[in-house]
N, C-alpha and C positions, 0 to 999 in steps of 0.2 A: 734511198738506196740508188735512186735513178743512176747520177753520175758516176758512181763506182759501176753498175751492170754497163754503164757504157764501156769502160775501159776493161773489164774482164774476157778472156778468148771464151768465144761461143760454150766448148764445150765446160768451162765452167761456171759460165755465168746462167747456162739451162738448169746444172745444177743446185743452184744460188737461188734462182725461180720457182724448183718446185717445193722449197721450203715452206714451212704453214707460215701465215703472215704472222701471227705471233713469236715464231721464232727470226723473221726475217727483222721485226722491228726490234728485237730483243740482239740482234746480232752485233757484237763490240770489234770484233778482228777476224781478219780472214788470213791465212798463212799458206802459201804458196810456195812450195820447195820441189823441183824437179826431183822426180823420180822416189820421192818420200812421198807418205801420206798426205790427202789435203785436209786440213785440220781448221774447223771453225770454233771461235770465242761467244758464247751465247751466255749472255746473264752472269759474266764471271764463270763459267763452268766451258770445258775444253772438252770438242767432239770432235771426230773422223767422219768423215763423207765418203758414202761407197758411191760408184758410178754411176747408180739409177739416182739419185740424190735422198736415199734416204740415209739416218744414221746406220754408219759401221760398226759393228759390233768390234773392233780393233784396227788396229793401221793394218794388218795383212788384207782384209776386206776393204779395203780404202780405196780410192782413186787418187791414182800417181801422176800428179800433172808431167808431160813432155816438156819436154827441150823446144819443141813448138808453140806451147802454152806458155812459156816462160820467155820466148822472144816478141810473140803476138803480143802479152804485156806489155813488155818494156817499150816494142814500136807506140802502142798505143799512149802509153803514160808519157814519152818525149815526143808524141806529134809526129812520129818518124824521122826526128832528128837528135840523135845522142848527141851532136854538139854542144846544140841551144840551150841542152840542161847537163853542162860540165860541172857547173858550181852545184847544182844540186846531187850530183853521183860523186860529187867530193867529199860532201858533207855527209852520204848515204841513206840520203831520203829525200822524196820527192813529191809535193803538197798538190793535191788536185781540187777541182772547184768542188765548194762544199766543207772547206777545210780539213777534208781527209789526208793523212798522212799516209804515204807508204814507204816504208822502211826498205833497204832493200842488203844486200850481204852477197859477196862473190869473192873473187881474185881482185887485191887495191893493185894500183898502178901508182909506185912512188916518184916523187923529184926531189930532191936532195932532201930525201929524210923524211919526206912531208907527201900525205895521200893526194896524187893528182886527181883521182877518180876510179869508179869501180868498175871493171869490164869483166865477162862470163858471171853474170848475174844471175845465182843459182836458188835465192830466197827472195820473197816479199813478205811483206806484214802489213796489209790493209788494215790502218786503224781507223775506225771511225767516227768522226765526230757527232756530237749531237748537243741540241742545246735541252734542259731541263729547268724551265723557267719556276721559280721558288727552289730550289736549292741550296741557294744561300742565303735565306730568309733566318734562319736560328741563329747561322753565323756572324751577319752581319749588324745584331744585334749585340754581341759579344766582344767585337773590333771598331765598335763605333763609339767617339770623342766627343762625349755631350757638352764639354765644357767648352770645346771648338768646335764644332757642330759638323765635325768630319767625322772619317775613320780617321784610327790609327795608323801609324806606318810598319805594316803587318804585312809578315813573311808565312806563308803557306809551305809547309814542309812537307812531301811522301815519296814513295816508291813510285815507278811507274807504273801507270794503269790503275790509279786511285781518282781517277777522276780532276787531276787539278785545272785543266784548260776549263773543262765543263763549268766547273767553282769559277775560276774568276771572268768567266763569263758572263756566268749571272750575276756575279758582284758588281760588272761592269753597268750590265743593265739595270739593277737597283740602287745603286748609287749614282748613276745619269736620270735614271726617274723619280727618281724622291720615295721610291716605295720602300715600306719597310723602316721609314724614318722614325715610326712611333707619333702616338698620340700626345696632345690631342687636336697639333695641328700638324700636321706632314709638310715639314718644309719643303722646299721646291728642290729638284737635284740638282747636284753638282754637277761644275763641267769634267768632263773626265776622258783624257788620253790615254789611249793603246798603243804600245810600240809592239807591234804582231809580227816578230822576223820572222815566222816560218809559217805566216798566214793562216796560220790556225783556230787563233780566238774569236776573229772576225769573218773570217773566209772573204776576204773581199772579193768582189769579182770588179776588175774595172776601177777601183778603189774605193767600192760600193758593199758594204756590209750584208751579206749576206745572211748571217743571224744577228737578231735584233741585241743590240749591246746598249741600246739607251737612246732618245732624243736628243741629249746631250752630250754624246758619245762623240772624239774622233777620233780616227785609226791612221795609223803611219805602218802601211803596210811592208812585209820584205824588207825592212829596216834594221840594222844591226841595234842591239837595243841600246847599249851605251851613247851611240850617236845618236840614234832616234830618239834617247830621252832629252837628249840636249835641243835636238831642234824643235820638239814637243815645246819644252817651256819658252823658247823663244818664240816660237811661232805663233800656237796656239792657246798660251795661258792658260794651261789645265790646273783646276784643282788637286784633281787626284791622277795620278801616273799609275796604269796598269801592264806589267811586262811578266813573261813565263823563263822558267829558268836560267836565273842568276849565278854568277858564282865567279866571275874573273875579276880580275884588278880593275880595267877598265868599269865594270858595271860599277863598282863600290865608290870609283871616283864621280858616275854621272848622278850617284844617289845622294852623295855627299853636295853635290851641288843641286839637287831637287830638294834637300833639306832647308840649307841657306834660300831657295828661294822659297820657300814656306808651301811645300809641294810635297800631299802626301802619298805615299807609294804603297801597292800593294804588292807582292811579288811572290814568284814561288821558286823551292829548288828542290830536287832532288834530297833524298834521306827518309830512311824510316821512322826515325826521333831527332829531336835537337840535338843531343849529342853525337848524331852523323856528322850534321851540319858543321858543329862547332871544331870537330877536329880537320878542317879544310882550312889552311890557311887565311884564305880571303875571307871567307864567311865568319871565323873567328874575328878576323878584325872587324866585320861588320857589329857583328854582335856585343864586342866588347866596347865600342863607339857610341851603343846603344842607340844604333842608326834603325830599329825596328822596337817598337815598344808594345807588339803583339807576335807571337811565334804560336802558326796554329798547325797541328800537327792531322794532318788528315788519312783516314783509313776507311775501308769501307767492307763491308760483312753482308753476308746475304737475308740476314734476318731484318736488321734497322738498317741497310744502306750507309750511306754516307756517313759518318762521326768523325767529329772534332775536337781535339784535346786542344783549350788555349792556355796559353801560358802568357805573364808579364815581361818587360823584359830582365828582372832580378832572377828568374828562372821559378816562381809562384804560379803554380798551375791555379785557372782561375775559373775554368769550367771544364765540363763535357756533355758537348752536344751533341746530337744526332739532324738528321737533313728533314725528321720529321717531329722529333721533339727535346725539349732542352731537360738536360738532367746536372743534379749537383755536381759538383768536384767529386770524383772518387765513386761514382755509380758504377753500375754494371758494365765486366769488360763486356765485348762482342760475343 
């Protein structure tokens, strides 16, 4: 939490510091909206915060951030220079130290029909990045290609806030270290390349990952995915590439080149189910071309945590797993 507290206006920082330690440890989002209730998401549950730092009974009793709170927060996030963060403002988010992403909403400024940047920012969503070592353990066994001694070409599908980035961060760590590759004699880890376009997976600080992404992992930080995948293949010869949130035609072309080079890819995409992904022309083409041999639907529930439904390229369900235990296909729903 320390990097986040440094960016918060003093009024809001003091409220967060008053939370019980267990609440701070399970904090997932801080939503700051000018003149509207201060909202926290803790362990998947949304709560409002009262001016004294306690939980509010409802939005009427909650603290409502002022315009000064918003201006101070934006000033700290941009290091007192909006101009130098123009690209981030155009994309609608700023990534801060530790891999935490701050989403922005306000008045958009257009140039030739495209968003140039956002001004009059009235809403901030601070999404707190966390490493959960071992969360990918059960999934790794389901996407492991034992005949090739590497992972399958894998696409992980889920809506926002289900933990895609946390999951692939741990997959990078495990694949790179060889952890979980199985008995009787664990194989050495594989060379992993992460193309971290938004600095969230590895959370690099001056080129060095802040998260543990494994001993044989190289990270290309802040680089567009398609270009970064090609750069990684040419310069670092990875055995496995890991990228977040694919979906553009350029991504498909880069994935095709990775396949031709014999590089396995683990990627993520937004969607509730595999059917959602197939509805998008570019993704539909990737799936029809069998670029992925494993599709993983990721969801999360309060009782069992992360859950994975694994399919093969032909659409056959292979398994339903949880981060804590494996179940046969067709197991109990969450």
